[in-house]
C-alpha positions in Angstrom: 5.3 148.5 142.0 2.8 150.8 140.3 4.9 153.8 139.3 8.0 154.2 137.2 11.0 155.0 139.5 11.9 158.6 139.6 14.9 159.5 137.5 17.9 161.1 139.1 18.1 164.9 138.8 19.4 166.3 135.5 22.9 167.7 136.0 23.6 171.3 134.9 26.6 170.2 133.0 27.2 166.7 131.5 30.9 165.7 131.8 32.6 164.9 128.5 34.2 161.9 130.0 30.8 160.1 130.2 30.5 160.3 126.4 32.7 158.0 124.3 34.0 158.8 120.9 31.6 156.4 119.3 28.7 158.2 120.9 28.0 155.5 123.4 26.7 156.7 126.8 25.1 155.2 129.9 21.3 155.3 130.4 21.6 158.1 133.0 23.7 160.3 130.6 21.4 159.5 127.7 18.4 160.6 129.8 20.1 163.9 130.7 21.0 164.6 127.1 17.5 163.9 125.7 15.9 166.0 128.4 18.1 169.0 127.7 17.6 168.7 123.9 13.8 168.5 124.3 13.7 171.6 126.5 16.0 173.5 124.1 13.8 172.7 121.1 10.5 173.5 122.9 11.9 176.8 124.2 13.1 177.8 120.8 9.7 177.3 119.2 8.0 179.1 122.0 10.4 182.1 122.0 10.3 182.5 118.2 6.5 182.3 118.3 6.3 179.5 115.7 3.6 177.9 117.8 1.5 181.1 117.7 2.0 181.3 113.9 0.9 177.7 113.5 -2.2 178.4 115.6 -3.0 181.6 113.6 -2.6 179.7 110.3 -4.9 176.9 111.6 -7.4 179.6 112.6 -7.3 181.2 109.1 -7.7 177.8 107.4 -10.8 176.8 109.4 -12.1 180.4 109.5 -14.5 179.9 112.4 -17.6 182.2 112.4 -17.3 185.3 114.6 -20.3 186.6 116.4 -21.1 190.3 116.8 -24.3 192.4 117.1 -25.3 195.9 116.3 -24.6 198.1 119.3 -27.5 198.5 121.6 -29.4 195.5 120.0 -29.4 191.8 119.7 -29.4 191.9 115.9 -26.3 190.2 114.4 -23.9 192.1 112.2 -22.6 190.6 109.0 -20.2 187.8 109.8 -19.5 186.1 106.5 -16.6 183.6 106.6 -13.8 183.8 104.1 -11.9 180.6 103.1 -9.2 182.1 100.9 -6.4 180.2 102.6 -8.3 176.9 102.6 -9.3 177.4 98.9 -5.8 178.0 97.8 -4.5 175.1 99.8 -7.1 172.7 98.4 -6.3 173.9 94.9 -2.5 173.3 95.1 -2.4 170.1 97.1 -4.5 167.9 94.7 -3.0 169.7 91.7 0.6 168.7 92.6 -0.2 165.2 94.1 -2.3 164.2 91.1 0.7 165.3 88.9 3.2 163.2 90.8 0.9 160.1 91.3 -0.6 160.3 87.8 0.1 156.6 87.1 1.2 153.4 88.8 4.2 153.2 89.2 4.8 156.9 89.5 8.5 156.6 89.2 11.0 155.5 86.5 14.2 153.4 86.9 17.1 153.9 84.5 19.6 151.2 83.8 23.3 151.6 84.6 26.4 149.5 83.5 25.8 147.2 86.4 22.1 146.6 85.8 19.8 145.5 83.0 16.2 146.5 82.1 15.0 143.3 83.6 16.5 144.2 87.0 14.8 147.5 86.7 11.5 145.8 86.2 12.1 143.5 89.2 12.9 146.5 91.4 9.8 148.4 90.1 7.6 145.5 91.0 9.0 145.2 94.6 9.0 148.9 95.2 5.4 149.3 93.9 4.3 146.4 96.2 5.8 148.1 99.3 4.4 151.5 98.3 0.9 150.1 98.2 1.4 148.3 101.5 2.7 151.4 103.3 0.0 153.7 101.7 2.8 155.9 100.4 0.6 158.1 98.3 -1.7 158.9 101.2 1.3 159.7 103.4 2.7 162.1 100.7 -0.7 163.8 100.5 -0.7 164.4 104.3 2.8 165.7 104.3 2.3 167.9 101.2 -0.8 169.4 102.8 1.3 170.5 105.8 4.0 171.8 103.4 1.6 174.0 101.5 -0.4 175.3 104.5 2.3 175.7 107.2 5.4 175.9 105.0 7.1 172.7 106.4 6.2 169.0 106.1 8.1 166.3 108.0 8.4 162.6 107.3 10.0 159.7 109.0 11.0 156.2 107.8 11.7 152.9 109.6 11.6 149.2 109.1 9.8 146.4 111.0 9.0 142.7 110.9 5.5 141.4 111.1 3.8 138.1 111.0 2.0 137.6 107.7 -0.6 135.0 107.2 -1.5 133.8 103.7 -4.6 131.8 103.1 -4.9 129.4 100.2 -8.0 127.3 99.3 -7.9 123.7 98.1 -10.8 121.3 97.3 -11.3 118.5 99.9 -11.6 115.9 97.1 -11.3 115.8 93.3 -14.5 115.3 91.3 -15.3 111.7 90.3 -14.5 110.7 86.7 -16.8 108.2 85.0 -15.3 106.8 81.8 -17.7 106.0 79.0 -17.2 104.2 75.8 -16.4 107.4 73.8 -15.7 110.1 76.5 -15.3 110.7 80.3 -17.7 112.7 82.5 -16.8 114.5 85.7 -19.2 114.2 88.5 -19.1 116.7 91.5 -19.4 115.1 94.9 -20.1 116.6 98.3 -16.4 116.8 99.2 -15.4 118.2 95.8 -17.7 121.2 96.3 -16.1 122.1 99.6 -12.7 123.8 100.2 -10.1 123.7 103.0 -8.5 126.9 104.0 -4.7 126.4 104.3 -3.0 129.1 106.3 0.7 129.8 105.9 2.4 132.1 108.5 5.7 133.7 107.6 7.9 136.5 109.0 7.4 139.4 106.8 9.9 142.3 106.6 8.7 145.7 105.3 9.9 149.4 105.3 7.7 152.0 106.8 7.1 155.7 105.9 5.1 158.2 108.0 4.1 161.8 108.1 4.5 163.6 111.4 2.7 166.8 112.3 5.1 169.7 112.9 4.1 170.2 116.5 5.0 166.5 117.3 8.6 166.9 116.2 11.4 168.7 118.1 14.1 169.8 115.7 17.6 171.0 116.5 17.1 174.8 117.0 20.5 175.6 115.5 19.6 174.1 112.1 19.9 176.8 109.5 18.9 174.9 106.3 15.6 173.4 105.2 16.8 169.8 105.3 16.1 168.0 108.5 18.7 165.3 107.7 21.4 167.8 108.5 20.1 168.5 112.1 22.2 167.6 115.1 19.3 165.8 116.7 15.6 165.2 116.1 13.0 164.2 118.7 9.7 162.5 117.9 7.1 162.9 120.7 4.6 160.0 120.8 1.9 158.9 123.2 1.7 155.1 123.4 -1.0 153.0 125.1 -0.2 150.1 127.3 -0.7 147.7 124.4 1.7 149.7 122.3 4.4 149.7 125.0 4.0 145.9 125.6 4.3 145.2 121.8 7.3 147.5 121.4 9.1 145.9 124.3 8.4 142.3 123.2 9.5 143.1 119.6 12.9 144.4 120.8 13.4 142.1 123.9 16.9 140.7 123.8 18.3 143.2 121.3 21.5 145.0 122.0 20.9 148.4 123.5 17.3 147.7 124.6 16.6 147.5 128.4 12.9 146.6 128.3 10.8 146.0 131.4 8.6 142.9 131.7 5.0 142.9 130.7 3.9 142.6 134.3 5.9 145.8 135.1 4.4 147.7 132.2 0.9 146.7 133.2 1.5 147.9 136.7 2.1 151.4 135.4 -1.6 151.6 134.3 -2.9 150.0 137.5 -4.1 152.0 140.5 -2.3 154.1 141.6 -1.3 154.6 137.9 1.7 156.5 136.5 0.7 160.1 135.7 1.0 161.0 132.0 3.4 163.8 131.1 1.6 166.6 129.3 1.8 167.8 125.7 4.8 169.7 124.5 4.4 173.5 124.5 3.9 173.8 120.7 1.3 171.0 120.5 -0.5 172.2 123.6 -0.8 175.7 122.2 -2.4 174.5 119.0 -4.7 171.8 120.3 -6.2 173.6 123.2 -8.6 176.0 121.3 -12.4 176.1 121.8 -13.0 177.8 118.5 -11.1 175.3 116.2 -12.1 171.7 115.4 -9.4 169.2 116.5 -9.3 165.8 117.9 -9.0 165.3 121.6 -5.6 166.0 123.0 -3.3 163.0 122.8 -2.4 163.0 126.5 -6.0 162.7 127.7 -7.5 159.3 128.7 -9.9 157.6 126.3 -12.3 154.8 127.1 -12.6 152.6 130.1 -9.8 150.1 129.3 -6.9 150.9 131.7 -4.4 149.7 129.1 -5.8 152.2 126.6 -4.4 155.0 128.7 -1.3 156.6 127.3 2.2 157.5 128.4 4.5 160.0 126.8 7.4 158.5 124.8 10.2 160.5 123.2 12.2 158.9 120.4 15.5 160.9 120.2 17.8 160.5 117.2 21.3 161.7 116.4 23.7 160.3 113.7 25.4 158.2 116.4 22.6 157.3 118.9 19.0 156.3 119.1 17.3 156.8 122.5 13.8 156.0 123.6 12.5 157.4 126.9 9.2 156.6 128.6 7.4 159.4 130.5 10.7 161.3 131.0 11.9 158.7 133.5 12.8 155.4 132.0 15.3 154.7 129.2 14.2 151.6 127.3 16.5 152.0 124.3 20.0 153.4 124.3 21.8 152.0 121.2 24.0 152.9 118.3 22.1 154.4 115.4 21.5 151.4 113.1 21.3 153.6 110.0 24.1 156.0 110.6 21.8 158.9 109.6 18.7 160.7 111.0 15.7 158.8 109.5 13.6 162.0 108.8 12.9 164.0 105.7 11.4 167.5 105.3 9.8 169.4 102.5 9.3 173.2 102.3 7.3 175.9 100.6 9.0 179.3 100.8 12.4 179.2 102.5 13.4 181.7 105.3 17.1 182.6 105.4 19.0 180.8 108.2 15.9 178.9 109.4 14.7 175.4 109.2 11.0 176.3 109.4 9.5 177.9 106.3 6.5 180.0 105.2 3.4 178.5 103.7 0.2 179.6 102.1 -1.3 180.3 105.5 1.3 183.0 106.2 1.5 184.3 102.6 -2.2 184.7 102.0 -3.5 185.1 105.5 -3.5 188.9 105.4 -5.4 188.8 102.1 -8.1 186.7 103.7 -8.4 189.1 106.6 -8.8 192.0 104.1 -11.3 190.0 102.1 -13.4 189.1 105.2 -13.3 192.6 106.8 -14.2 194.4 103.5 -17.0 192.1 102.6 -18.6 192.2 106.0 -18.3 196.0 106.1 -20.0 196.2 102.6 -22.7 193.9 103.8 -23.3 196.0 106.9 -23.7 199.1 104.7 -26.1 197.2 102.4 -28.0 196.0 105.5 -28.3 199.7 106.7 -29.7 200.6 103.2 -32.3 197.8 103.5 -33.3 198.8 107.1 -32.4 202.5 107.2 -32.6 204.6 110.4 -35.4 207.2 110.6 -35.3 210.9 111.5 -37.9 212.9 113.4 -38.1 216.5 114.6 -36.9 217.2 118.1 -39.3 218.2 120.9 -38.6 220.3 123.9 -37.6 217.1 125.8 -34.0 216.3 125.1 -32.8 212.6 125.3 -31.0 211.7 128.5 -28.4 209.4 126.9 -26.5 209.0 123.6 -28.5 208.0 120.6 -26.8 205.1 118.8 -26.9 204.3 115.1 -28.4 200.9 114.2 -30.7 199.4 111.7 -34.3 200.6 111.8 -33.6 203.1 114.7 -35.3 206.5 115.0 -33.1 209.5 115.7 -34.4 212.8 117.0 -33.0 216.0 115.4 -33.5 219.8 115.8 -34.3 220.6 112.2 -37.6 220.4 110.4 -36.8 217.0 108.8 -39.2 217.6 106.0 -42.2 218.2 108.2 -41.1 216.1 111.2 -40.2 212.6 109.7 -38.0 211.1 107.0 -35.4 208.3 106.2 -31.8 209.0 107.0 -29.7 209.3 103.9 -26.8 206.8 104.1 -23.6 206.5 102.0 -23.6 203.9 99.3 -21.0 201.1 99.0 -18.2 202.6 97.1 -17.7 200.7 93.7 -13.9 200.8 94.3 -14.4 198.3 97.0 -15.2 195.5 94.6 -12.2 196.4 92.4 -10.0 196.3 95.6 -11.4 192.9 96.5 -10.6 191.5 93.0 -7.1 192.9 93.2 -6.7 191.5 96.7 -7.6 188.0 95.5 -5.4 188.3 92.4 -2.5 189.3 94.7 -3.1 186.3 96.9 -3.1 184.0 93.9 0.2 185.5 92.7 1.7 184.8 96.1 0.5 181.3 96.4 0.6 180.1 92.8 -3.0 178.9 93.1 -4.3 180.8 90.1 -7.9 179.5 89.9 -8.1 180.5 86.2 -5.7 177.6 85.6 -6.4 175.3 88.5 -10.1 175.3 88.0 -10.1 175.7 84.2 -11.8 179.1 84.1 -10.7 182.5 82.9 -13.6 184.6 84.1 -13.5 187.1 87.0 -11.7 190.5 87.4 -8.5 189.0 86.0 -10.3 187.4 83.0 -8.5 186.8 79.8 -9.2 185.3 76.4 -5.8 183.6 76.3 -7.3 180.3 77.3 -9.3 180.1 74.1 -6.2 179.2 72.0 -3.8 176.4 72.4 -0.9 178.7 72.6 -2.6 180.9 75.2 -3.6 177.9 77.3 -0.1 176.5 77.2 1.3 179.9 78.3 -1.1 180.2 81.2 -0.4 176.6 82.4 3.4 177.2 82.1 3.2 180.4 84.1 1.2 178.7 86.8 3.5 175.6 86.9 6.6 177.8 87.2 5.3 179.4 90.4 5.1 176.1 92.2 8.0 174.4 90.5 10.4 175.3 93.3 8.4 173.7 96.2 7.7 170.6 94.1 11.4 170.2 93.2 12.3 170.5 96.9 9.7 167.8 97.7 11.1 165.5 95.0 14.8 166.2 95.9 14.4 166.1 99.8 11.8 163.4 100.2 11.0 161.2 97.3 14.4 160.5 95.8 16.2 160.1 99.1 13.5 157.6 100.2 14.0 155.6 97.0 17.7 155.2 97.7 17.3 154.5 101.4 14.6 151.9 100.8 16.8 150.3 98.1 19.5 149.9 100.7 17.1 148.5 103.3 15.7 146.0 100.9 19.2 144.8 99.9 20.2 144.4 103.6 17.1 143.0 105.2 14.8 141.4 102.6 15.3 137.7 102.1 15.4 136.1 98.6 12.4 134.0 99.5 10.3 137.1 100.2 11.6 138.7 97.0 10.4 135.6 95.1 7.1 135.7 96.9 6.6 139.3 95.9 7.6 138.8 92.3 5.4 135.7 92.1 2.3 137.6 93.2 2.8 140.1 90.5 4.5 138.2 87.6 3.6 134.6 88.2 5.2 131.6 89.9 7.3 130.6 86.9 9.0 134.0 86.8 9.6 133.9 90.5 11.2 130.4 90.4 13.7 131.6 87.8 14.6 134.7 89.8 18.2 135.1 91.0 18.8 137.6 93.8 22.6 138.0 93.1 22.3 140.2 90.0 19.4 142.0 91.7 21.5 143.0 94.7 24.5 144.0 92.6 22.5 146.0 90.1 22.5 149.7 90.7 19.8 151.9 89.1 18.9 155.5 88.9 15.6 156.7 90.1 13.5 159.4 88.6 10.1 160.7 89.6 7.7 161.3 86.7 6.5 164.7 87.9 6.4 168.2 86.4 8.9 168.6 83.6 9.8 164.9 83.8 6.5 164.1 82.1 8.0 165.3 78.8 10.4 162.3 78.9 7.6 159.8 78.8 5.8 161.8 76.1 9.0 161.7 74.0 9.4 158.0 74.4 5.8 157.4 73.4 6.4 159.4 70.2 9.7 157.8 69.2 8.7 154.1 69.9 6.6 153.7 66.7 9.5 155.0 64.7 11.9 152.6 66.3 9.5 149.7 65.8 9.2 150.5 62.1 13.0 150.8 61.8 13.5 147.4 63.4 11.2 145.8 60.8 13.7 146.7 58.0 15.1 143.4 56.7 18.3 145.0 55.5 18.9 146.3 59.0 18.3 142.9 60.6 20.7 141.3 58.1 23.4 143.8 59.0 22.8 143.2 62.7 23.0 139.4 62.2 26.3 139.9 60.3 27.6 141.8 63.3 26.4 139.1 65.7 23.4 141.0 67.1 19.6 141.0 66.9 16.5 142.7 68.1 14.8 141.3 71.3 11.1 141.2 70.3 10.0 140.5 73.9 11.8 143.6 75.2 10.1 145.7 72.5 6.7 144.4 73.5 7.5 145.2 77.1 8.4 148.7 76.2 5.1 149.2 74.4 3.2 147.9 77.4 5.0 150.0 79.9 4.4 153.2 77.9 0.8 152.4 77.3 0.4 151.3 80.9 -0.8 147.8 80.1 -0.4 145.6 83.1 -0.7 142.2 81.4 2.5 142.2 79.5 3.8 139.1 81.3 0.7 137.2 80.0 0.9 138.7 76.5 4.3 137.2 75.7 4.9 134.0 77.6 6.4 130.5 77.4 4.7 127.7 75.5 2.9 125.2 77.7 3.2 121.4 77.2 0.1 121.1 75.0 1.3 124.0 72.8 4.8 122.5 72.6 3.3 119.1 71.6 1.1 120.8 69.0 4.0 122.7 67.6 6.0 119.5 67.4 3.1 117.8 65.6 2.9 120.7 63.2 6.6 120.5 62.5 6.4 116.7 62.0 3.5 117.1 59.6 5.3 119.9 57.8 8.3 117.6 57.5 6.2 114.7 56.2 4.5 117.1 53.7 7.9 118.2 52.5 9.1 114.6 52.2 5.9 113.6 50.3 6.4 116.5 48.0 10.0 115.5 47.4 8.9 111.9 46.7 6.4 113.2 44.2 9.1 115.2 42.5 11.4 112.2 42.5 8.6 110.0 41.1 8.0 112.5 38.4 11.7 112.6 37.6 11.9 108.9 37.5 8.8 108.7 35.3 10.2 111.2 33.0 13.5 109.4 32.9 11.7 106.2 32.2 9.7 107.7 29.4 12.8 109.1 27.8 14.6 105.8 28.1 11.6 104.0 26.5 11.5 106.4 23.7 15.2 106.0 23.2 14.9 102.2 23.3 12.0 102.3 20.9 13.9 104.4 18.5 16.9 102.1 18.7 14.6 99.1 18.1 13.1 100.7 15.0 16.6 101.5 13.8 17.7 97.8 14.3 14.6 96.5 12.6 15.0 98.8 9.6 18.6 97.9 9.3 17.8 94.2 9.5 15.1 94.6 6.9 17.5 96.4 4.6 20.1 93.8 5.1 17.6 91.0 4.1 16.4 93.0 1.2 19.8 93.3 -0.4 21.0 89.8 0.4 19.4 87.9 -2.7 21.0 90.3 -5.2 24.3 89.8 -3.6 23.9 86.0 -3.7 22.0 85.3 -7.1 22.3 88.5 -9.1 18.5 89.0 -9.1 17.3 92.0 -7.2 14.5 91.0 -5.0 15.0 87.3 -5.9 14.0 84.5 -3.8 16.2 82.6 -1.5 17.4 79.2 -2.5 14.8 77.4 -0.5 12.0 79.5 -2.0 13.3 79.0 -5.6 13.4 75.2 -5.3 
């Protein structure tokens, strides 16, 4: 079998009985529904001329050089290109994107009663990791470019599993250690200088975020608002190689709702005779097939010599109830319930059109100004070229010319008059000075329409609309505010319809599909293994946060926080305040305060700045505490010794005084004893007298 079996004919009316209330249908009915929806969306774009408008805008953006010559000659006329549309687009796109992605992370999470600041930090780390992995900033740049130029940008999100291989290196052997009498010396060996690469393979889940060009998306033609999430259906037209089809089928083989062919059958579609590829949709075909514009080769054309690198048309059809995938308009490989319960697409818009999904962009708003600019400049250059190479006049002879004489540079015209004695230069009109004023007003009008005022975007106030306001701080602030207000609406739509919805949808996907081990791995890579080991997924999953994008006026919030934090820090240093807090059973978390400083100053090493003590530091601190205790004990012993010495000295003095008193009393007693006994004062004792 080399070809996909032909599908049954599409019925004119699909019976309601074949569609269940849950949206479940058979593969044949799903194929009929998708085919009808695709035709309706393509016909709507073709009838309403949106494809022609997109092609015209593409033409104005690239502004290919036109070629024309002076009539009757091979000399080229002035054909200067004008890039007004491209210039305005390239002024607005970087200006807005650099404002949104001015830092990493570019978003801010606010706590709620069910979450803490630490949970917000954990979510910030995980989201930032996925944003880098999916190249989120680049995708937003691509979608915003389409929004600005064409008026509408479309995004799509999904999820997938991939095999992730992590490589870690380990020495083959440890260095030899030679112990000496006083120290040990490490000696490198042959094995200690070599490393083994240890590979670890894990199943890695991740969300995906894409930008899809407008001509590759088929949107419900009855959609009247500029939010694709409210469409009844959306179709994504893809061209997949044989390798892509085999990988997709193997990934979903065995899943409910997927009827995937074998690899052998898929390979047979690309064998001889091979399955013919369905052509491009009408909108895409109209834009791509242009000899004047620069585009990549059409997606339906074969590339290279590898048969499996040929492509087949795949349509991914989404409603709120069903997801259907059809290969080449014949085979249904997926017919399942929508796993998300919503259409996984977002859209951003520039200038809204009433009762229409598609919007107007810079290409439509300033395209006419570019045509005026290009035509006027080329006309002025042609007039200047005539002045540099003017036609000549000569007196007519009897022989009249047999054909019309055409005006061109350097030509010679024959006239009846004297022509100042037979020959002179033809007097030509000058370029009117009003032309340059008109061109200046035309460019200023284009800037007013688009909001790409180059006096603000490029930092210059010269030109026809020059002003001295930018020389003062107040004037510069006024100019910047006026310019920002003109693009505030589209930027707010981009934030409200794309960025914030994706935050909440990705948060739900992470809670449902991301394992705790993968969360710990992600946190460990950013914050360290110790932090990851202490991570608990339960409060993370239960914690609800509010997301904010730090763009446009939201920048003021961060500025205010930066200004108030030094004041808060000085307040918290007040000892009286700390005592009052302690009396109320509260205190100030110093680590949290340091983290706030690092976040506002965009330091990324805050987790190394304040960390836990290691074992050596703990041992040193214990030693210091022990030494401090010993020092305190020694000091107390000294004090006690001094007290004891002082007490001893006092006692000695008291005893000495008592001894003197006793001796004196004894002496007095002896002195008065002879007088008492013999009547002679100071007389001798009886022994002495005898």
